[in-house]
C-alpha positions as CSV (number, residue, x, y, z in Angstrom):
1,M,106.1,105.0,116.0
2,T,108.8,107.0,117.4
3,T,108.2,109.1,120.1
4,D,107.9,106.5,123.0
5,T,110.9,105.0,124.4
6,M,111.7,101.9,127.4
7,A,111.9,104.5,130.5
8,D,109.6,107.1,128.8
9,H,109.9,110.2,131.1
10,S,107.8,113.3,128.3
11,H,104.2,113.0,130.0
12,T,103.2,116.2,131.9
13,A,102.3,115.8,135.3
14,S,98.8,117.5,134.5
15,H,97.8,114.2,132.6
16,S,99.2,111.9,135.4
17,P,98.0,110.8,139.1
18,A,100.4,110.5,142.2
19,E,103.9,109.8,141.2
20,A,104.3,106.8,142.8
21,P,107.7,106.2,145.4
22,E,111.1,105.9,144.0
23,I,113.2,102.8,143.9
24,T,116.3,101.8,142.8
25,P,117.0,100.1,139.7
26,S,118.4,97.2,141.7
27,E,114.6,97.0,143.3
28,Q,112.6,97.2,140.3
29,A,114.9,94.1,138.4
30,D,113.7,92.3,142.0
31,V,110.3,93.2,142.3
32,L,110.4,92.0,138.4
33,Q,112.2,89.4,138.7
34,Q,110.0,88.1,141.2
35,L,106.5,88.4,139.2
36,L,108.1,86.3,136.1
37,Q,109.5,83.7,138.2
38,R,105.6,83.7,139.8
39,Q,104.3,83.4,136.5
40,R,106.8,81.2,135.0
41,Q,106.0,78.7,138.0
42,A,102.5,78.6,137.2
43,Y,103.5,78.0,133.8
44,L,105.2,74.7,135.0
45,A,102.7,74.2,137.0
46,N,99.7,74.1,133.9
47,P,102.2,74.1,130.5
48,M,99.5,73.1,128.3
49,P,95.8,75.2,129.1
50,S,93.0,73.2,127.5
51,Y,90.8,75.1,124.9
52,D,88.3,75.6,127.5
53,Q,90.9,76.8,129.9
54,R,92.1,79.7,126.8
55,V,88.2,80.7,125.7
56,Q,87.7,81.5,129.6
57,D,90.8,83.4,129.7
58,L,89.6,85.8,126.2
59,K,86.3,86.0,127.8
60,A,87.6,86.9,130.8
61,L,89.6,89.6,128.6
62,G,86.5,90.8,127.3
63,R,84.2,91.5,130.4
64,M,87.4,93.7,132.0
65,I,87.1,95.7,129.0
66,R,82.9,95.8,128.6
67,D,82.4,96.4,132.3
68,H,84.9,99.0,132.5
69,Q,85.0,100.6,128.8
70,D,83.4,104.2,130.1
71,E,86.2,104.6,133.0
72,I,88.9,103.0,129.8
73,V,87.3,105.4,127.3
74,R,87.9,108.1,130.0
75,A,91.0,107.2,131.4
76,V,92.3,107.6,127.7
77,S,91.3,111.0,127.4
78,A,92.6,111.9,130.9
79,D,96.4,110.6,129.7
80,Y,95.9,112.4,126.3
81,G,94.8,116.2,127.6
82,N,91.9,115.7,125.4
83,R,90.9,111.4,123.2
84,S,88.3,111.6,121.4
85,H,85.6,109.1,122.5
86,H,84.6,107.9,119.1
87,E,88.3,107.3,118.1
88,T,89.1,105.4,121.6
89,L,85.6,103.0,121.0
90,F,86.3,102.3,117.2
91,A,90.2,102.2,117.2
92,E,90.6,100.6,121.0
93,I,87.5,98.9,122.5
94,F,85.7,97.6,119.0
95,P,89.0,96.0,117.7
96,A,90.2,94.4,121.0
97,L,86.4,93.2,121.6
98,D,86.2,92.5,118.1
99,G,89.1,90.5,117.7
100,I,88.4,88.4,121.2
101,K,85.1,87.4,119.6
102,D,86.7,86.2,116.0
103,T,90.1,84.3,117.9
104,I,87.3,82.1,119.9
105,K,85.9,80.9,116.6
106,R,89.0,79.9,115.3
107,L,90.5,79.1,118.4
108,K,89.8,75.2,118.3
109,K,91.1,74.9,114.4
110,W,94.5,76.6,115.5
111,M,95.0,74.6,118.5
112,K,95.0,71.1,116.5
113,P,97.8,69.4,115.8
114,Q,98.5,68.8,112.1
115,R,99.6,65.9,110.6
116,R,103.0,65.9,108.4
117,H,104.5,63.7,105.9
118,V,106.7,60.6,107.4
119,D,110.0,60.2,105.0
120,F,111.2,56.8,103.6
121,T,113.5,56.4,106.6
122,A,110.4,55.8,108.9
123,F,108.1,54.4,106.6
124,P,105.5,51.9,107.1
125,T,104.1,52.2,110.3
126,S,105.5,55.6,112.0
127,S,104.0,59.3,112.0
128,T,104.8,62.5,112.5
129,K,102.5,65.8,113.9
130,V,103.2,69.3,114.8
131,I,101.9,70.2,117.5
132,P,101.2,74.3,118.6
133,Q,102.4,74.4,122.5
134,P,102.4,77.6,125.2
135,L,105.8,79.2,124.7
136,G,105.2,80.5,128.7
137,V,105.9,83.9,130.0
138,I,105.3,86.7,127.0
139,G,106.4,90.2,128.2
140,V,104.8,93.0,125.8
141,I,105.8,96.7,125.8
142,V,103.0,99.1,124.8
143,P,103.6,102.7,123.8
144,W,101.1,105.5,124.9
145,N,99.3,106.4,121.3
146,F,96.8,103.1,121.5
147,P,97.4,101.6,124.9
148,V,94.4,99.6,125.0
149,N,94.7,98.2,121.0
150,L,98.4,97.4,121.7
151,S,98.0,95.6,125.5
152,F,94.7,93.7,124.9
153,G,95.2,93.1,121.0
154,P,98.3,90.8,121.9
155,L,96.6,89.3,125.0
156,I,94.0,88.2,122.7
157,N,97.0,86.4,120.6
158,I,99.0,85.5,124.3
159,F,96.2,83.9,126.0
160,A,94.7,82.1,123.1
161,A,98.0,80.8,122.5
162,G,97.5,79.0,126.4
163,N,100.7,81.6,127.8
164,R,100.8,83.9,130.6
165,A,101.9,87.7,130.5
166,M,103.2,90.7,132.1
167,V,102.7,94.2,130.5
168,K,104.8,97.2,130.8
169,M,102.4,100.3,129.8
170,S,103.6,103.4,128.9
171,E,104.9,106.4,131.4
172,N,102.3,109.1,128.8
173,S,99.9,106.3,130.2
174,R,99.3,106.4,133.9
175,T,95.9,106.7,134.5
176,L,94.8,103.8,132.4
177,T,97.8,102.2,133.8
178,A,96.4,102.9,137.5
179,L,92.9,101.7,136.0
180,L,94.4,98.3,134.9
181,Q,96.2,97.5,137.9
182,R,93.4,98.2,140.1
183,I,90.6,96.0,138.0
184,S,92.5,93.1,136.2
185,G,93.0,91.0,139.5
186,D,89.0,90.7,139.7
187,Y,89.3,89.1,136.1
188,F,93.3,87.3,136.4
189,P,95.5,85.8,139.1
190,E,99.2,88.0,138.9
191,D,100.4,84.6,137.8
192,K,98.8,84.8,134.5
193,L,98.2,88.9,134.1
194,V,100.0,91.9,135.2
195,F,100.1,95.9,134.2
196,L,103.2,97.7,135.3
197,E,103.9,101.0,135.3
198,E,106.6,102.8,133.8
199,T,108.0,104.9,136.8
200,G,111.1,105.4,135.4
201,G,113.8,102.9,134.2
202,V,110.9,100.3,134.4
203,G,111.2,99.8,130.9
204,I,115.1,99.1,130.9
205,E,114.9,96.1,133.6
206,F,111.6,94.9,132.2
207,S,113.3,94.5,128.8
208,K,116.4,92.3,130.6
209,L,114.0,89.5,131.7
210,K,114.4,86.2,130.7
211,F,111.2,86.1,128.8
212,D,109.8,83.7,126.7
213,H,108.8,86.0,123.8
214,L,109.6,89.7,123.9
215,L,107.3,92.3,122.1
216,F,107.7,95.2,121.6
217,T,105.9,98.3,120.1
218,G,107.5,101.9,119.7
219,S,110.3,103.9,118.1
220,G,113.0,101.9,115.8
221,N,115.6,103.9,118.2
222,T,114.2,102.1,121.2
223,G,113.5,99.3,119.3
224,R,117.3,98.3,118.9
225,K,117.6,98.8,122.7
226,V,115.3,96.6,123.7
227,M,116.7,93.3,120.8
228,A,120.2,94.4,122.6
229,S,118.5,93.6,125.6
230,A,116.3,90.6,125.1
231,A,119.5,89.0,122.6
232,A,121.7,88.3,126.3
233,N,118.7,86.2,127.4
234,L,118.4,85.1,123.6
235,T,114.9,86.0,124.3
236,P,113.4,86.0,121.1
237,V,111.7,89.3,119.7
238,T,108.6,90.9,118.3
239,L,109.2,94.7,117.4
240,E,106.7,96.5,115.4
241,L,108.0,99.6,114.7
242,G,106.8,102.6,112.2
243,G,108.3,104.8,109.9
244,K,107.3,106.9,106.9
245,S,104.9,105.3,105.1
246,P,103.3,107.2,102.2
247,A,100.1,107.5,100.3
248,I,100.2,107.3,96.0
249,V,97.6,108.8,94.4
250,G,97.7,107.5,90.8
251,P,96.5,109.4,88.2
252,D,93.2,107.6,87.7
253,F,92.0,107.2,91.0
254,D,89.3,110.5,92.0
255,I,90.7,113.1,94.2
256,D,88.0,114.4,96.0
257,T,87.3,110.5,97.4
258,A,91.2,110.0,98.2
259,C,91.3,113.1,99.9
260,E,88.4,112.3,101.9
261,R,89.7,109.0,103.1
262,I,93.4,110.3,103.3
263,L,92.6,113.2,105.4
264,F,90.8,111.3,107.9
265,W,93.7,109.3,108.7
266,K,95.8,112.1,108.7
267,L,93.8,113.7,111.5
268,F,92.7,110.6,112.8
269,N,93.8,110.3,116.9
270,A,95.8,113.4,115.5
271,G,98.2,111.7,113.2
272,Q,99.5,109.9,116.0
273,I,99.7,106.6,114.7
274,C,102.5,104.5,113.1
275,T,100.7,103.5,110.2
276,T,98.7,106.8,109.1
277,V,99.4,108.5,106.2
278,D,103.3,109.9,106.8
279,Y,103.6,112.0,103.4
280,L,101.7,111.8,100.4
281,L,102.5,111.3,96.5
282,L,100.6,113.6,94.0
283,P,100.6,113.8,90.3
284,E,101.9,117.3,89.1
285,D,98.7,118.5,88.2
286,K,96.4,117.3,91.4
287,V,97.8,119.6,94.1
288,E,95.9,122.1,93.9
289,A,92.6,120.1,93.9
290,F,94.0,118.1,96.8
291,V,94.5,121.7,98.9
292,E,91.2,122.9,97.7
293,K,89.1,119.4,99.0
294,A,91.5,119.2,102.4
295,K,90.5,122.7,103.1
296,Q,86.8,121.8,102.6
297,L,87.3,118.3,104.3
298,F,88.5,120.2,107.4
299,R,86.2,122.7,107.8
300,K,83.2,120.8,107.9
301,R,84.8,117.5,110.0
302,Y,86.1,120.1,112.6
303,P,84.8,123.7,113.0
304,D,86.3,124.4,116.4
305,I,89.5,122.4,116.9
306,Q,88.6,122.7,120.8
307,S,86.1,120.5,120.1
308,P,86.2,117.3,121.8
309,D,86.3,115.3,118.4
310,Y,89.6,117.1,117.4
311,T,92.3,114.8,119.8
312,A,95.1,116.5,121.5
313,V,98.9,116.3,121.4
314,I,100.5,113.8,124.0
315,D,102.7,116.1,125.8
316,E,104.3,119.3,125.9
317,P,107.2,118.0,124.2
318,S,105.9,116.5,121.2
319,F,103.4,119.6,120.9
320,R,106.5,122.3,120.8
321,R,108.6,119.2,118.1
322,L,105.9,120.0,115.8
323,W,106.0,123.5,115.8
324,K,110.1,123.1,115.7
325,T,109.3,120.6,112.7
326,L,107.0,123.1,110.9
327,D,109.4,126.0,111.6
328,D,112.4,123.9,110.1
329,A,110.2,123.3,106.7
330,V,109.3,127.0,106.3
331,Q,112.8,128.4,106.7
332,K,114.0,125.7,104.8
333,G,111.4,127.2,101.6
334,A,108.2,124.8,102.2
335,T,104.9,126.5,101.5
336,V,102.5,125.5,104.3
337,I,98.4,125.4,104.7
338,D,96.9,125.4,107.9
339,L,93.5,124.0,107.3
340,T,92.2,125.6,110.4
341,D,92.3,128.8,109.8
342,G,94.4,130.0,111.9
343,Q,93.4,128.5,115.3
344,G,96.0,127.1,117.2
345,S,98.0,128.2,119.2
346,R,101.8,127.8,120.0
347,D,101.1,128.3,124.1
348,D,97.6,126.0,123.6
349,A,97.3,124.5,127.2
350,I,95.6,121.7,125.8
351,Q,97.8,120.9,122.6
352,K,95.5,121.1,120.4
353,F,98.2,121.4,117.5
354,P,97.1,122.9,114.1
355,A,96.3,121.0,110.7
356,H,99.0,122.1,108.1
357,L,99.7,120.9,104.6
358,V,103.1,121.3,103.6
359,L,103.9,121.6,99.8
360,N,107.4,122.3,98.3
361,V,108.9,119.9,100.4
362,S,112.7,118.9,100.7
363,E,114.6,116.0,101.8
364,D,116.8,118.3,103.7
365,M,113.7,119.4,105.7
366,D,112.9,117.3,109.7
367,I,109.7,116.6,107.5
368,M,110.9,114.4,105.4
369,Q,113.7,113.0,107.4
370,R,111.5,111.6,110.5
371,E,107.9,110.0,111.4
372,I,106.4,112.8,111.7
373,F,103.6,111.5,115.0
374,G,101.2,114.5,114.2
375,P,99.0,116.2,112.0
376,L,101.0,117.4,109.3
377,L,101.1,116.1,105.9
378,P,103.6,116.7,103.1
379,I,102.8,116.7,100.1
380,K,105.5,115.8,97.1
381,T,104.7,115.3,93.5
382,Y,105.6,113.0,90.5
383,K,105.7,112.4,87.2
384,N,105.7,108.6,87.1
385,R,105.7,105.7,88.5
386,E,109.4,104.3,88.3
387,E,109.9,107.7,89.7
388,V,107.5,107.0,93.1
389,A,109.2,103.9,93.7
390,A,113.2,104.6,93.5
391,Y,112.2,107.7,95.6
392,I,110.4,105.2,98.1
393,N,113.1,102.5,97.9
394,N,115.9,104.9,98.7
395,G,114.7,105.2,102.5
396,D,113.9,102.9,104.9
397,R,111.3,100.1,104.5
398,P,108.0,101.5,105.7
399,L,105.1,100.2,107.8
400,A,103.0,100.7,105.5
401,I,102.2,101.8,101.6
402,Y,98.6,102.8,100.6
403,P,98.2,103.0,96.6
404,F,95.4,104.6,95.4
405,T,94.1,103.7,92.0
406,N,91.6,101.5,90.2
407,D,94.4,100.4,87.8
408,K,95.2,96.5,88.5
409,T,98.3,97.1,86.6
410,L,99.6,100.3,88.6
411,R,98.5,98.5,91.9
412,D,100.2,95.7,91.2
413,F,103.8,97.4,90.2
414,Y,103.9,99.0,93.4
415,I,102.8,96.0,95.1
416,D,105.5,94.5,93.6
417,H,108.5,97.2,93.2
418,V,107.4,98.8,96.9
419,M,108.0,96.5,99.6
420,S,107.0,97.7,103.3
421,G,105.3,95.7,106.4
422,G,101.6,96.0,104.9
423,V,99.5,97.5,102.3
424,S,95.9,99.1,101.8
425,V,95.0,99.6,98.6
426,N,92.7,102.6,98.3
427,N,92.5,103.6,101.2
428,A,94.7,103.7,104.6
429,V,95.9,101.9,108.0
430,L,92.7,99.7,107.4
431,H,94.6,96.1,106.8
432,V,95.8,96.7,110.3
433,G,92.4,96.2,111.3
434,Q,91.8,92.8,109.7
435,H,91.9,90.0,112.2
436,D,92.5,87.7,109.7
437,I,95.8,88.5,108.2
438,P,99.2,89.4,110.4
439,F,100.2,92.4,111.0
440,G,103.7,93.6,111.1
441,G,107.2,95.6,109.8
442,V,109.9,94.9,107.6
443,G,113.5,96.6,107.8
444,E,113.3,99.1,109.9
445,S,109.6,98.9,110.5
446,G,109.7,96.0,112.6
447,M,110.2,92.2,112.6
448,G,108.0,89.8,112.9
449,H,103.9,89.5,112.9
450,Y,100.5,88.9,115.4
451,H,96.8,89.5,114.9
452,G,95.1,86.5,114.0
453,Y,96.4,82.9,113.4
454,E,99.8,84.5,112.8
455,G,100.0,85.9,116.1
456,F,98.8,82.6,117.5
457,I,101.7,80.8,115.5
458,T,103.9,84.0,117.3
459,F,103.6,83.1,120.6
460,S,103.4,79.1,120.4
461,K,106.1,76.6,120.0
462,L,105.6,74.3,116.5
463,R,106.7,71.3,118.1
464,P,107.8,69.1,116.0
465,V,106.9,65.4,117.4
466,F,107.8,61.9,115.4
467,Y,106.3,58.3,116.4
468,Q,108.4,55.5,115.7
469,G,106.5,52.5,114.6
470,P,106.7,48.6,115.5
471,L,108.7,48.2,112.2
472,D,112.2,50.7,111.6
473,P,113.8,50.6,108.2
474,L,117.2,52.3,109.7
475,K,117.8,48.5,110.9
476,F,119.2,47.7,107.6
477,L,121.5,50.7,107.9
478,M,123.2,49.8,110.8
479,P,127.0,48.8,110.6
480,P,128.2,46.7,110.1
481,Y,127.7,48.5,106.5
482,G,127.4,45.8,103.6
483,N,125.8,44.5,100.6
484,V,121.9,45.1,102.5
485,A,122.7,49.1,103.4
486,D,124.5,48.7,99.5
487,K,121.0,48.3,98.1
488,M,119.3,50.5,100.8
489,M,121.9,53.3,100.2
490,K,121.2,53.1,96.3
491,L,117.4,52.5,96.4
492,M,117.1,55.6,98.8
493,L,118.9,58.0,96.3
494,R,116.6,56.4,93.2
495,L,113.6,57.9,94.9
496,T,115.4,60.8,95.2
497,K,115.4,61.4,91.2
């Protein structure tokens, strides 16, 4: 995703509560250091929470969401100006609660030490194990677009692995942040979990802290800054970024079905999803049918974009940026199709941006140069699969690709020849919601994984432990070296054949 920063100053005052008193960067750093030290001391006092303790923490997370579900939904909508409550329930509340349930079901198996093979030099009475142990204190930097999912989702993995967490929210999520700060103490002590508001510069100081792991979700540019700050402490990082994720409709796939699924995800949350369909690749003879179906679907799903079902753009600068992007495409020769039949306004007080299809796009247009993060769908045509693969591979590796085809050979061609963070076949985005597969980018779209077991591993130290048995074969290899050592080495080298 491209619009969040460590210190996001783009929020409109009408969406946020009263401003907190300003403090200096030095004072901010001191407060953050004190919170970190409090959590680290608590970790050192209990470095290996039991299974029961971890389950209690996960259940407390679930209670926190359930007890305040309606307040959370309202807070997110207030921060947006208008956010469909169905979208918040579907993409934020449900995944978090379902993820907690799934993690509790699997946690005992994840925590179990793994027995490993013992090499010849330690044979016969020694043994080895790999023990997943908590890292300590984890920092999480959360963007505004899915602030519940992208805070509670990582917290599930973090608590399952036995850690503590400091969570820095976005400046565009101030209403939600205030709510979480008010209620979290009823479920967790501050030395276990703390939510931090972005008041300007907090994110910069936050990324400088000596965490045991740091998870950042946001733009590539900010991700580079976060990684540079973390490098000073050799803090490992997981970066969940974004990019231009394409949908590719194969010549065999039903165009109406493809349009139904692609348009749903493109307009979900007004397109403000890092894994949404950023642009569409269509066979040349399918464009007209796709456009007509899109018009029908939009009229059916959103007869009035001022309804609460159509989510607003997060803030005024983003709203203006989308108009500028559209104007740039028109000036450079694109054909634009307003699916709202002119309902949108450039001076919309609640920033409802009208959905557009953009045809005849070229590479010099802004819409093809950066992640869109809004309800604009550019359409490019292609002649063959090789052309598609070459086009995508010529740019940064995307966070996802979405091939639509019932042809297994074509499907596997795209999976094999186009690298991306993840893949959903014959739909979009849904791989992100699967608890038992990892989520993460590659190259410009990110590094590292979380969700499910991979998330548990990300926030654990896989601690290798060797247990020496009563017999020690190495005594025959100790100096002074002689015939016995020669024979032992010959035997060992023979066993490598």
